[in-house]
C-alpha positions in Angstrom: -8.2 7.0 8.2 -6.3 6.5 11.3 -2.6 7.4 10.8 0.4 6.0 12.5 3.0 7.8 14.2 5.8 5.9 13.1 5.6 6.4 9.4 5.2 9.6 7.2 1.7 10.4 6.4 2.3 10.5 2.5 3.7 7.1 2.5 0.3 6.0 4.5 -1.7 7.6 1.7 0.3 5.8 -0.8 -0.2 2.6 0.9 -4.0 3.4 1.2 -4.0 3.9 -2.7 -2.2 0.5 -3.2 -4.7 -1.3 -1.0 -7.5 0.0 -3.3 -5.6 -1.3 -6.2 -4.9 -4.7 -4.7 -8.4 -4.8 -3.3 -9.7 -4.2 -7.1 -11.7 -1.2 -5.8 -9.6 1.0 -8.3 -8.5 -0.9 -11.6 -6.4 -0.4 -14.2 -7.2 2.9 -16.4 -9.9 4.1 -13.9 -9.3 7.7 -12.8 -8.8 8.2 -9.1 -9.8 10.7 -6.5 -8.5 14.2 -7.3 -5.8 15.6 -4.9 -8.2 17.8 -3.2 -11.0 15.3 -2.7 -8.9 12.8 -1.2 -7.1 15.4 0.8 -10.8 16.1 2.1 -11.8 12.8 2.6 -8.7 11.8 4.6 -8.6 15.2 6.4 -4.9 15.9 5.4 -3.5 19.0 3.3 -3.7 18.3 -0.5 0.1 18.8 -0.7 0.4 15.5 1.5 -1.7 13.8 -1.1 0.2 15.1 -3.9 3.6 13.8 -2.3 1.9 10.4 -2.1 0.7 10.7 -5.8 4.1 11.8 -6.8 5.5 8.6 -5.1 3.2 6.3 -6.8 3.8 7.9 -10.0 7.4 7.3 -9.8 6.6 3.6 -9.3 4.6 3.5 -12.3 1.6 2.7 -10.2 -0.5 5.7 -11.3 -0.1 8.3 -14.0 -1.5 11.8 -14.7 -3.3 12.8 -17.8 -2.7 16.5 -18.0 -5.7 18.5 -17.3 -7.8 15.4 -16.6 -6.4 14.0 -13.3 -4.7 10.7 -12.1 -5.3 7.3 -13.4 -4.2 3.9 -12.5 -1.5 2.5 -14.5 -2.3 -0.6 -16.7 0.3 -2.8 -14.8 -0.4 -1.1 -11.5 -1.8 -4.3 -9.6 1.2 -6.3 -10.8 3.7 -3.5 -9.6 1.9 -3.2 -6.2 2.2 -7.0 -5.9 5.9 -7.2 -6.6 6.7 -4.0 -4.3 4.6 -5.2 -1.5 6.1 -8.8 -1.7 9.6 -7.2 -1.8 8.7 -5.2 1.2 7.1 -7.9 3.3 10.1 -10.7 2.2 13.0 -8.0 2.9 11.5 -5.9 6.1 8.5 -7.7 7.6 9.5 -11.2 7.5 12.8 -10.9 9.0 11.0 -9.0 11.9 8.7 -11.8 12.3 11.4 -14.5 12.5 13.3 -12.6 15.3 9.9 -12.4 17.3 9.4 -16.1 16.8 12.9 -16.8 17.8 12.4 -14.7 21.1 9.2 -16.1 21.9 10.2 -19.8 21.2 7.6 -20.3 18.4 8.5 -23.0 15.8 7.8 -22.8 12.2 5.4 -25.7 12.8 3.4 -23.6 15.0 3.0 -20.8 12.6 2.0 -23.2 9.7 -0.8 -25.0 11.9 -1.9 -21.5 12.9 -1.8 -20.5 9.3 -3.9 -23.5 8.3 -6.8 -22.9 10.9 -6.9 -19.2 10.0 -7.2 -20.0 6.2 -9.4 -23.0 6.2 
């Protein structure tokens, strides 16, 4: 995994886990990689992975079965979608609008570009 410099590593790991859930690679009630295994895979300190897991646990995306490890919560996919939609609409989209305005890109151009990429 290539980490970005502008965001804390534990947040990027949490986003990595959320992407796995959105792609249905990690599904509800399935066991996820241990803190040590994921730390080794991503070449980060296990404490950093634990911090990411704590964040996800606080958001009810994963849960800990004492002595067994971490599992994907039943409503995890819906929670991730809700969280990512909110982040997109409140943070990313306003930045896109500013860039569009600065570059003189019309909403129609965006719609046309979207149609050609999705079709």
